[in-house]
VEXDREN-2710 file (C-alpha; in Angstrom, 1 decimal):
% VEXDREN-2710
k/r/px/py/pz
1/MET/0.0/0.1/0.1
2/THR/1.7/3.4/-1.2
3/THR/1.7/6.2/1.6
4/LYS/-1.4/8.0/0.2
5/ASP/-3.4/4.5/-0.1
6/GLU/-2.2/4.4/3.9
7/LEU/-3.2/8.0/4.8
8/ILE/-6.3/7.7/3.0
9/ALA/-7.0/4.5/4.7
10/LEU/-6.6/5.8/8.2
11/ILE/-8.7/9.0/7.8
12/ASN/-11.4/6.5/6.4
13/ASN/-11.4/4.4/9.7
14/GLY/-10.9/7.8/12.0
15/GLU/-7.4/7.0/13.3
16/TRP/-6.4/10.2/13.0
17/GLU/-3.1/10.1/15.4
18/LYS/-1.9/7.4/13.3
19/ALA/-2.8/9.6/9.9
20/LYS/-1.1/11.9/11.3
21/LYS/2.2/10.4/12.2
22/VAL/1.6/8.8/8.2
23/LEU/1.0/12.9/7.0
24/ASP/4.4/13.6/8.6
25/CYS/6.3/11.5/6.3
26/TYR/3.9/11.8/3.3
27/LYS/4.8/16.2/3.8
28/ASN/8.6/15.4/2.4
29/MET/6.9/13.8/-0.8
30/GLN/6.6/15.9/-3.9
31/ASN/4.9/13.6/-6.1
32/GLU/1.4/14.9/-5.2
33/GLN/-0.3/18.1/-5.4
34/LEU/-0.4/20.7/-2.5
35/ASP/-4.1/20.9/-2.5
36/GLU/-4.3/17.1/-2.0
37/LEU/-2.2/17.0/1.0
38/ALA/-4.0/20.1/2.4
39/ILE/-7.7/18.2/2.2
40/CYS/-6.1/15.2/4.2
41/ALA/-4.3/17.3/7.0
42/ALA/-7.5/19.2/7.4
43/GLU/-9.5/16.2/7.5
44/ILE/-6.9/14.3/10.5
45/TYR/-6.6/18.1/12.4
46/LEU/-10.4/18.3/12.5
47/GLY/-11.1/14.7/13.6
48/LEU/-8.1/15.6/16.3
49/GLY/-9.5/18.7/17.1
50/ASP/-7.3/21.3/16.1
51/ARG/-9.2/23.4/14.2
52/GLU/-6.6/26.4/13.6
53/LYS/-4.0/23.9/12.1
54/ALA/-7.0/22.4/9.8
55/TYR/-8.0/25.9/8.7
56/GLN/-4.5/26.8/7.8
57/TYR/-4.1/23.7/5.6
58/ILE/-7.1/24.7/4.1
59/ALA/-6.1/28.2/3.4
60/ASP/-2.8/26.7/1.9
61/GLY/-4.6/24.5/-0.3
62/MET/-6.8/27.5/-1.5
63/LYS/-4.0/29.6/-2.2
64/ASN/-2.6/26.8/-4.6
65/ASN/-5.4/25.6/-6.2
66/PRO/-8.8/28.1/-5.5
67/ASN/-10.8/25.7/-7.5
68/ASN/-10.5/22.7/-6.1
69/TYR/-14.1/21.8/-4.6
70/GLU/-13.2/19.3/-1.8
71/LEU/-11.4/22.4/0.4
72/TYR/-14.7/23.9/0.3
73/PHE/-16.7/21.2/1.6
74/MET/-13.9/21.0/4.0
75/LEU/-14.2/24.6/5.0
76/GLY/-17.9/23.6/5.1
77/ASN/-17.1/21.1/7.5
78/TYR/-14.8/23.6/9.5
79/TYR/-18.1/26.1/10.2
80/ALA/-20.4/23.4/10.6
81/ASP/-20.6/23.1/14.4
82/HIS/-20.1/26.7/14.9
83/ASN/-21.4/28.9/12.1
84/ILE/-24.1/27.1/9.9
85/ASP/-24.7/30.4/7.7
86/GLN/-21.0/30.2/6.9
87/ALA/-20.9/26.2/6.2
88/VAL/-23.9/26.8/3.8
89/LEU/-21.7/29.0/1.8
90/CYS/-18.9/26.8/1.7
91/TYR/-21.0/23.8/0.7
92/GLU/-22.7/25.9/-2.0
93/MET/-19.3/26.7/-3.5
94/ALA/-18.0/23.1/-3.0
95/ALA/-21.1/22.0/-5.7
96/TYR/-20.3/25.0/-7.5
97/TYR/-16.6/24.1/-8.5
98/ALA/-17.5/20.4/-8.2
99/LYS/-19.7/20.8/-11.9
100/GLY/-18.3/18.2/-14.1
101/THR/-17.0/15.8/-12.2
102/ASN/-18.3/12.7/-10.8
103/ASP/-19.3/14.4/-7.4
104/TYR/-21.3/17.2/-8.5
105/GLU/-24.6/15.6/-7.9
106/TYR/-23.8/14.4/-4.3
107/LEU/-22.5/18.0/-3.1
108/LEU/-25.0/19.5/-5.3
109/ARG/-27.7/17.6/-2.8
110/TYR/-25.5/17.7/0.4
111/TYR/-25.6/21.3/0.1
112/GLU/-29.5/21.4/-0.7
113/GLU/-30.2/19.4/2.2
114/TYR/-27.9/20.8/4.3
115/LYS/-29.5/24.2/4.1
116/GLN/-33.7/22.5/3.9
117/TYR/-32.9/21.0/7.6
118/ASN/-29.9/23.4/9.3
119/GLU/-31.9/26.9/10.2
120/THR/-30.0/29.1/8.0
121/ASN/-30.1/33.2/7.4
122/VAL/-28.4/33.0/4.6
123/SER/-29.9/34.9/1.2
124/PRO/-28.7/35.3/-2.3
125/VAL/-27.3/38.4/-3.4
126/SER/-28.7/41.3/-5.4
127/ILE/-25.8/42.9/-7.6
128/VAL/-26.9/46.8/-7.6
129/ILE/-24.8/48.4/-10.2
130/VAL/-25.2/52.1/-11.7
131/SER/-24.4/52.5/-15.6
132/TYR/-23.2/55.5/-17.0
133/ASN/-21.2/55.2/-20.3
134/SER/-17.4/53.1/-19.8
135/GLN/-19.1/50.7/-22.3
136/ALA/-16.1/48.0/-22.3
137/ILE/-15.5/48.1/-19.1
138/MET/-18.9/47.8/-17.9
139/LYS/-19.1/44.6/-19.8
140/SER/-16.3/43.2/-18.6
141/CYS/-17.4/44.2/-14.5
142/ILE/-21.0/42.0/-15.5
143/LYS/-18.4/39.3/-17.2
144/THR/-16.3/38.8/-13.9
145/ILE/-19.3/38.0/-11.9
146/GLN/-21.1/35.3/-14.1
147/LEU/-17.6/34.0/-14.2
148/TYR/-16.9/33.6/-11.0
149/ASN/-20.3/33.0/-9.2
150/PRO/-22.6/30.6/-9.1
151/GLY/-25.5/31.4/-10.5
152/THR/-27.7/30.3/-7.9
153/SER/-26.2/32.6/-5.4
154/TYR/-26.8/36.6/-7.3
155/GLU/-29.6/38.4/-9.8
156/ILE/-27.6/41.2/-11.0
157/VAL/-30.1/44.6/-11.3
158/VAL/-28.5/47.7/-13.7
159/VAL/-29.5/51.4/-13.6
160/ASP/-28.7/52.9/-16.7
161/ASN/-28.2/56.6/-16.4
162/ASN/-28.7/57.6/-20.1
163/SER/-25.6/56.2/-21.1
164/THR/-25.1/56.9/-25.1
165/ASP/-21.9/54.9/-25.7
166/GLY/-23.9/51.9/-26.8
167/ILE/-24.0/49.7/-23.3
168/ARG/-27.3/50.6/-22.9
169/GLU/-28.5/48.5/-26.1
170/TRP/-25.8/45.9/-24.8
171/LEU/-27.6/45.8/-21.7
172/LYS/-30.5/44.8/-23.7
173/GLU/-29.5/42.0/-24.9
174/GLN/-28.5/40.3/-21.7
175/LYS/-31.1/38.1/-20.2
176/ASP/-30.1/37.5/-16.7
177/ILE/-30.0/41.2/-16.0
178/LYS/-32.5/43.1/-14.4
179/LEU/-32.8/46.4/-16.4
180/ILE/-33.8/50.0/-15.3
181/CYS/-33.1/52.6/-18.0
182/ASN/-33.2/56.2/-17.3
183/ASP/-34.0/59.4/-19.4
184/THR/-31.7/61.2/-17.2
185/ASN/-28.6/60.9/-15.0
186/THR/-30.1/61.1/-11.8
187/GLY/-27.5/60.6/-9.9
188/PHE/-25.6/57.5/-8.0
189/ALA/-27.9/57.6/-4.5
190/TYR/-31.1/57.9/-6.4
191/ALA/-30.1/55.6/-9.2
192/CYS/-28.8/52.7/-6.3
193/ASN/-32.3/53.3/-4.4
194/GLN/-33.9/52.3/-7.9
195/GLY/-31.9/49.2/-8.1
196/ALA/-32.6/48.0/-4.5
197/GLU/-36.5/48.8/-5.0
198/ALA/-36.4/46.0/-7.9
199/ALA/-34.2/44.0/-6.6
200/CYS/-35.7/40.6/-4.6
201/LYS/-37.3/41.2/-1.3
202/LYS/-35.6/38.5/-0.3
203/ASN/-32.1/39.1/-1.3
204/ASP/-29.1/41.0/0.4
205/ILE/-27.9/44.2/-1.4
206/PHE/-24.7/44.8/-3.0
207/PHE/-23.7/47.8/-4.2
208/LEU/-20.9/47.6/-7.0
209/ASN/-19.3/50.2/-8.8
210/ASN/-19.9/49.4/-12.6
211/ASP/-15.7/50.6/-12.9
212/THR/-14.8/47.7/-10.9
213/LEU/-13.6/43.8/-12.0
214/VAL/-14.7/40.9/-9.6
215/PRO/-11.8/38.2/-9.1
216/GLN/-12.7/34.7/-7.9
217/ASN/-14.2/34.5/-4.6
218/ALA/-14.3/38.2/-3.7
219/ILE/-17.8/38.2/-3.6
220/PHE/-17.7/34.8/-1.5
221/TRP/-16.0/36.1/1.3
222/LEU/-17.6/39.4/1.4
223/ARG/-20.5/37.0/2.4
224/MET/-18.3/35.4/4.7
225/GLY/-17.9/38.1/6.1
226/LEU/-21.5/39.3/6.1
227/TYR/-22.6/35.9/8.4
228/GLU/-19.6/35.9/10.6
229/ASN/-22.2/36.9/13.3
230/LYS/-25.7/38.3/13.7
231/GLN/-24.1/41.4/14.6
232/VAL/-22.1/42.3/11.2
233/GLY/-24.6/44.8/8.8
234/ALA/-22.6/45.4/6.0
235/THR/-19.2/44.2/4.4
236/GLY/-17.0/45.8/2.1
237/SER/-13.9/44.9/0.0
238/VAL/-10.4/46.0/0.0
239/THR/-8.7/47.4/-3.1
240/ASN/-6.7/49.3/-5.6
241/TYR/-8.5/52.3/-5.5
242/ALA/-9.6/53.7/-2.5
243/GLY/-9.7/55.3/0.8
244/ASN/-11.1/54.9/4.2
245/GLY/-8.1/52.4/4.6
246/GLN/-9.6/50.3/2.3
247/ARG/-6.4/50.7/-0.1
248/VAL/-4.2/47.7/-0.5
249/GLU/-0.3/49.2/-0.1
250/GLU/1.2/47.0/-3.3
251/ASN/3.0/48.5/-6.2
252/ILE/1.2/46.6/-8.9
253/ALA/1.4/48.1/-12.7
254/ASP/-1.7/46.1/-14.5
255/VAL/-4.5/43.8/-14.2
256/GLU/-3.1/41.1/-14.8
257/GLY/-0.8/41.9/-11.6
258/TRP/-3.6/42.7/-9.5
259/PHE/-5.8/39.8/-10.4
260/GLN/-2.5/37.3/-9.3
261/TYR/-2.8/39.2/-6.2
262/ALA/-6.4/38.5/-5.7
263/ARG/-5.5/35.0/-6.0
264/LYS/-3.1/35.0/-2.9
265/ILE/-6.0/37.2/-0.6
266/ASN/-9.3/35.8/-1.8
267/ILE/-9.0/33.0/0.6
268/PRO/-9.4/31.7/4.4
269/MET/-7.6/34.1/6.2
270/GLN/-7.4/33.9/10.3
271/ASN/-7.7/37.9/11.0
272/ALA/-9.6/39.2/8.1
273/TYR/-12.3/41.3/9.6
274/GLU/-11.7/44.9/10.4
275/LYS/-14.3/47.1/12.6
276/LYS/-15.0/50.3/10.5
277/THR/-17.1/53.3/11.2
278/SER/-18.3/53.8/7.5
279/LEU/-17.1/51.3/4.0
280/ILE/-16.6/52.8/0.8
281/GLY/-19.7/52.5/-1.6
282/PHE/-18.2/51.2/-4.8
283/ALA/-18.3/47.7/-3.1
284/LEU/-20.6/47.5/-0.2
285/LEU/-22.6/43.9/0.8
286/ILE/-25.8/44.9/3.2
287/LYS/-28.1/42.2/4.8
288/ARG/-31.4/42.6/3.7
289/HIS/-33.1/43.2/6.8
290/VAL/-30.4/45.9/8.2
291/PHE/-31.1/47.8/4.8
292/ASP/-34.9/47.6/5.4
293/ARG/-34.3/48.7/8.4
294/VAL/-32.1/52.0/8.0
295/GLY/-33.3/52.9/4.5
296/MET/-31.8/53.9/1.5
297/PHE/-29.4/56.5/0.4
298/ASP/-29.9/59.8/1.2
299/LEU/-30.7/61.9/-1.4
300/ARG/-29.7/65.5/-0.4
301/PHE/-25.9/63.9/-1.5
302/GLY/-27.1/64.2/-5.2
303/LYS/-24.6/63.2/-7.6
304/GLY/-22.3/61.3/-5.2
305/ASN/-20.2/61.6/-2.1
306/TYR/-20.7/60.9/1.8
307/GLU/-23.9/59.3/0.8
308/ASP/-22.0/56.0/2.0
309/ASN/-20.6/57.4/5.2
310/ASP/-24.2/58.5/5.9
311/LEU/-25.7/55.1/5.8
312/GLY/-22.6/53.6/7.4
313/LEU/-23.7/55.8/10.4
314/ARG/-26.7/54.5/10.4
315/ILE/-26.3/51.3/10.2
316/LEU/-23.9/51.5/13.2
317/GLN/-26.6/53.6/15.3
318/ALA/-29.1/50.8/14.7
319/GLY/-26.4/48.3/16.7
320/TYR/-24.6/46.5/13.8
321/LEU/-21.1/46.0/12.9
322/LEU/-19.6/47.2/9.8
323/ASN/-16.7/44.6/8.9
324/LEU/-13.9/45.4/5.9
325/CYS/-13.1/41.9/4.9
326/HIS/-9.0/41.9/4.3
327/ASN/-9.6/38.3/2.0
328/SER/-12.2/39.9/-0.6
329/PHE/-9.8/42.2/-3.5
330/ILE/-11.9/44.1/-5.8
331/TYR/-10.2/45.7/-8.3
332/HIS/-11.4/49.7/-9.0
333/PHE/-10.5/51.7/-11.9
334/GLY/-11.6/54.6/-10.1
335/SER/-14.2/58.0/-10.3
336/LEU/-14.6/57.7/-13.8
337/GLY/-17.7/59.3/-13.9
338/PHE/-16.3/61.9/-11.9
339/ARG/-13.7/62.5/-14.3
340/GLN/-15.6/62.8/-16.7
341/ASN/-16.5/66.2/-15.5
342/ASP/-14.4/69.2/-14.3
343/LEU/-12.2/68.7/-11.4
344/ARG/-13.1/72.2/-9.9
345/GLU/-16.8/70.8/-9.7
346/TYR/-15.7/67.7/-7.8
347/ALA/-14.4/69.5/-5.6
348/GLU/-16.9/71.8/-5.2
349/LEU/-19.9/69.0/-4.5
350/LEU/-17.4/67.1/-1.9
351/LYS/-17.3/70.4/0.3
352/GLU/-20.8/70.7/-0.2
353/ASN/-21.6/67.1/0.5
354/GLN/-19.5/67.1/3.8
355/GLN/-21.2/70.3/5.0
356/LYS/-24.5/68.3/4.5
357/ILE/-23.4/65.7/6.4
358/ALA/-22.1/67.5/9.2
359/GLU/-25.5/69.5/9.2
360/LYS/-27.1/66.1/9.5
361/TRP/-25.4/64.3/11.9
362/GLY/-24.0/67.4/14.2
363/PHE/-20.4/66.7/13.5
364/ASP/-17.6/67.3/11.1
365/ILE/-17.3/63.6/9.6
366/PRO/-13.2/63.7/9.2
367/ARG/-12.8/65.0/12.9
368/TYR/-14.2/62.1/14.7
369/MET/-14.4/59.3/12.0
370/ASN/-10.9/59.1/10.7
371/VAL/-7.9/56.6/11.6
372/LYS/-4.9/58.6/13.3
373/THR/-2.0/56.7/11.5
374/GLU/0.4/58.7/12.5
375/LEU/0.0/57.6/16.2
376/ILE/-0.6/54.2/15.6
377/ASP/2.9/53.8/14.2
378/PHE/4.3/54.8/17.9
379/ILE/2.8/51.4/19.1
380/SER/5.8/49.3/18.9
381/ASN/5.0/45.8/19.9
382/GLU/4.9/42.7/17.8
383/LYS/1.1/41.9/16.5
384/ASN/0.8/39.3/18.3
385/GLU/1.2/40.5/21.9
386/ASP/-1.2/41.4/24.8
387/ILE/-1.1/45.6/24.7
388/HIS/-3.7/47.7/26.4
389/VAL/-5.1/50.9/25.2
390/LEU/-6.9/53.7/25.9
391/GLU/-7.9/56.8/23.9
392/VAL/-9.1/59.8/24.9
393/GLY/-11.0/62.0/22.8
394/CYS/-11.6/58.8/20.4
395/GLY/-14.5/59.8/18.1
396/LEU/-15.8/57.1/16.6
397/GLY/-13.1/54.9/17.7
398/ALA/-12.2/54.8/14.2
399/THR/-8.2/54.9/15.6
400/LEU/-8.9/52.0/18.0
401/ALA/-10.6/49.8/15.3
402/SER/-7.5/49.9/13.5
403/ILE/-5.3/49.3/16.2
404/LEU/-7.7/46.0/17.2
405/TYR/-7.1/44.9/13.7
406/GLN/-3.3/45.3/13.8
407/TRP/-2.7/43.7/16.9
408/PRO/-5.8/40.9/17.8
409/ASN/-5.1/40.5/21.2
410/ALA/-5.4/44.1/22.0
411/ASP/-8.0/45.6/24.7
412/VAL/-9.0/49.0/23.4
413/LYS/-10.5/51.5/25.0
414/GLY/-12.5/54.9/24.6
415/ILE/-13.3/58.2/26.1
416/GLU/-15.5/60.6/23.7
417/ALA/-16.9/63.8/25.5
418/GLU/-19.3/63.9/22.6
419/GLU/-22.7/62.1/23.8
420/LYS/-24.3/61.7/20.6
421/ILE/-20.9/60.4/18.8
422/ALA/-19.9/58.3/22.0
423/SER/-23.3/56.5/21.7
424/LEU/-22.4/55.8/18.3
425/GLY/-18.6/54.5/18.7
426/ALA/-20.4/52.3/22.0
427/ASN/-21.9/50.3/19.6
428/TYR/-19.4/48.3/18.5
429/LEU/-16.6/49.6/20.9
430/ASP/-16.1/49.9/24.4
431/ILE/-16.3/53.7/24.4
432/ARG/-17.5/56.0/27.0
433/GLN/-18.6/59.1/27.2
434/GLY/-16.9/61.2/29.6
435/ASN/-14.9/65.1/29.5
436/ILE/-12.1/64.2/30.7
437/GLU/-11.4/67.3/32.8
438/ASN/-14.2/66.7/35.2
439/SER/-15.4/63.0/34.9
440/PRO/-13.8/60.1/36.7
441/LEU/-11.5/57.8/35.0
442/GLU/-12.5/54.5/35.9
443/TYR/-10.0/51.9/34.7
444/GLU/-7.3/50.3/36.6
445/GLU/-4.5/51.7/38.4
446/GLU/-1.2/50.7/36.1
447/TYR/-3.3/48.8/33.6
448/PHE/-2.5/50.4/30.1
449/ASP/0.3/50.1/27.9
450/TYR/-0.4/53.5/25.9
451/ILE/-2.4/56.2/26.1
452/ILE/-3.9/57.8/22.8
453/LEU/-4.3/61.7/23.1
454/GLY/-4.4/63.0/19.4
455/ASP/-4.9/66.8/19.1
456/THR/-6.2/66.5/23.2
457/LEU/-3.9/68.5/25.3
458/GLU/-4.8/72.3/23.3
459/GLN/-8.3/71.7/23.6
460/VAL/-8.5/71.4/27.7
461/TYR/-8.2/74.0/30.0
462/ASP/-5.6/71.8/32.0
463/PRO/-3.9/69.8/30.2
464/GLU/-0.9/69.8/32.8
465/GLY/-3.6/68.4/35.2
466/ILE/-4.8/66.0/32.1
467/LEU/-1.3/64.1/32.3
468/GLN/-1.1/64.0/36.3
469/LYS/-4.7/61.7/35.7
470/MET/-3.2/59.5/33.3
471/LEU/0.0/59.2/34.8
472/PRO/-1.4/56.3/37.6
473/LEU/-3.3/54.4/34.5
474/LEU/-0.2/53.7/32.6
475/LYS/1.9/50.9/33.5
476/LYS/5.6/51.4/34.8
477/ASP/6.8/51.1/31.4
478/GLY/4.0/52.6/29.7
479/SER/3.6/55.7/27.1
480/ILE/1.4/58.1/26.1
481/ILE/1.0/58.8/22.3
482/ALA/0.0/62.2/21.3
483/SER/-0.1/64.7/18.8
484/ILE/-0.2/68.7/19.3
485/SER/-0.6/71.9/17.1
486/ASN/2.4/73.9/17.0
487/VAL/1.5/77.7/17.6
488/GLN/5.0/78.4/15.5
489/HIS/3.6/77.3/12.4
490/VAL/3.7/79.9/9.6
491/SER/0.0/79.8/9.0
492/VAL/0.0/81.8/12.6
493/LEU/3.5/83.4/12.6
494/LEU/3.3/85.2/9.4
495/PRO/-0.4/86.6/9.3
496/LEU/0.3/88.3/13.1
497/LEU/3.5/89.9/12.3
498/ARG/1.9/90.6/9.2
499/GLY/-1.2/92.5/11.2
500/ASN/-3.7/90.6/9.7
501/PHE/-4.4/87.7/11.8
502/GLU/-8.1/86.7/12.2
503/TYR/-9.5/83.4/14.4
504/ALA/-10.4/80.7/12.1
505/GLU/-13.0/77.7/12.1
506/THR/-10.4/75.4/11.2
507/GLY/-6.8/75.8/11.8
508/ILE/-4.2/75.7/14.1
509/ILE/-5.8/77.9/16.4
510/ASP/-9.9/77.3/16.0
511/LYS/-12.7/76.9/18.3
512/ASN/-11.5/73.8/19.8
513/HIS/-8.3/75.3/21.0
514/VAL/-7.8/77.4/24.2
515/ARG/-4.2/76.4/24.9
516/PHE/-1.3/76.9/22.2
517/PHE/2.3/75.0/22.3
518/THR/5.7/75.5/20.6
519/LEU/8.4/72.4/20.6
520/LYS/9.9/74.1/23.5
521/SER/7.0/74.6/25.4
522/MET/5.2/71.0/24.6
523/VAL/8.9/69.5/25.8
524/ASN/8.7/71.1/29.3
525/MET/5.2/70.3/29.7
526/LEU/6.2/67.1/29.7
527/LYS/8.9/67.0/31.7
528/ARG/7.3/68.4/34.7
529/ASN/4.9/66.0/34.6
530/CYS/6.9/62.9/34.5
531/PHE/7.1/62.0/30.8
532/GLU/10.1/62.0/28.5
533/ILE/10.0/61.9/24.7
534/GLU/11.3/59.0/23.2
535/LYS/10.2/59.8/19.8
536/LEU/9.4/62.9/17.8
537/VAL/7.9/63.2/14.2
538/ASN/7.1/66.4/12.7
539/ILE/4.0/66.6/10.5
540/TYR/4.1/69.1/7.5
541/ARG/1.2/69.7/5.3
542/GLU/1.3/71.5/1.8
543/GLU/-0.1/75.2/0.9
544/ASP/0.7/76.6/4.4
545/ILE/2.7/79.9/3.0
546/ILE/0.6/81.7/0.6
547/GLU/2.3/83.8/-2.0
548/GLN/2.2/87.0/-0.5
549/GLU/3.8/85.6/2.8
550/LYS/7.2/84.3/0.9
551/GLU/9.5/87.0/0.6
552/LEU/8.6/87.8/4.6
553/TYR/9.2/83.8/5.4
554/SER/12.5/83.7/3.3
555/ILE/13.7/86.9/5.4
556/LEU/12.8/85.4/8.7
557/ALA/14.4/81.7/7.4
558/GLY/17.6/83.8/6.8
559/LEU/17.9/85.7/10.0
560/LEU/16.7/82.8/12.4
561/GLY/18.4/79.9/11.0
562/LYS/17.4/75.9/10.3
563/GLN/15.9/75.5/13.3
564/PHE/13.0/78.4/12.8
565/GLU/12.7/76.7/9.4
566/GLU/12.2/73.3/10.3
567/GLN/9.8/74.1/13.6
568/SER/7.6/76.6/11.8
569/ASN/7.1/74.4/8.7
570/ALA/5.6/71.7/11.2
571/TYR/2.0/72.1/11.6
572/LYS/1.8/69.8/14.6
573/TYR/4.2/67.2/16.5
574/ALA/3.5/63.6/17.1
575/PHE/5.6/61.7/19.6
576/ARG/5.6/58.6/22.4
577/ALA/6.4/60.3/26.0
578/ARG/7.6/57.5/28.2
579/ARG/6.4/57.5/31.9
580/ILE/9.2/58.3/34.3
581/GLY/7.2/58.7/37.2
END
């Protein structure tokens, strides 16, 4: 009997320990497909109760061969005892990839019977696409969906906004597409709502831009993320072109290269899901009952921008999670509709809609929803370490959520003064409402490795008192990570010298600032309160010196030297300061 035959016989007999010993020898043999070995190994480790190793073998097998239906069946078995919804999705894919094999009828029947006899919440997906010209890309988008997904798992609903390049005529010829034809360009949000209305009422809704290409398993892993647990309301993909932390930082030149990249990451991933405060609407999957509860896109945002932020906030407000799926990559050409218009008009629309969403929710979106990546970079611990982090002035918790994804064993907590914002963030993280100047900090002493104070110390009346409140909460070797605006910056200094300085709504001196710091005063304050700077970074921004001020600035830089130039160019300082007392 060959090693492979012996291994299969032991597996069939449930002799897991003996099978594991044979497997260890078999691993060294290179004459078999890696995915076949992965199937055997996964079954053995599931039999031994080592779920983590079984999962990793399945992932390795899919990376080698994402078309192997037995791997999807094994993945279904992995999920069957703790997440029926995800198991159903895996068995559906097993049957899909088994087409043309002797096992197809069996796997199809197994999938249908498993779904029938188990209570499952899984629904097919209605893929809603707004079409506006871009004929070649739109066709390719549709074809990638059709190529890589089981026909029973989705329907395509296209809303055409009066295209003139021939794509509407092509869409009319497609028998498997529900098509709505508008006589005018109604805008993105309105057309999305039309598509959602036309979709099957039981289906989940997947809003997908027409300038995308959907690689193998991208939608499958979005659905797996959506059904990770009942609290998840929506999922989004990573991509090559997007903001909001959804962009993949890879130097890849062409579409083919990105599809090869997708093959490597659209596989099982242990730490796949990152909690977000919003998800970009280029590829956004929402559970049907969540969408019905929170409502459609708000039409006040017109042609687009911030309508997806608004929808995300409503999903959070309803008590559901937004998951970014790092194992679902979708290629995005990016903003083709807007590129066809004047860039100035686009910038004005962006500014206008930012004001609209601020008026609707009562707070500035970038200020309270953005991730402070420049502060996260100061965390030096290994990714598998247990770390404890408190963020003061955490907003909706975007920075804390990013830390939790990067350090999965972290314990993150937040304090936010604004009650409405704190209550939204508390729906998905440990965020409390409180003003740190007058609220007690009810945390265990010497508990935190890091306390984050992003743009906070200049917004309190007694910054030194705040530092003293932080001191006992930090471990003996703990640190604060902070950013502080630099009042010596050119945007303040030069207008003062000219005598034309005015108080501004935003900037270094604005309505939120009650204390002001230079580099020297900041360092001295930290020393007085038992903190020593370990690492300091100057943060710059463009367009700080307006044209008429350049001559004055040049004279000052020449007189006062390089140190003045460096300090006056720093918009703010970010630093990590170690507790020394």
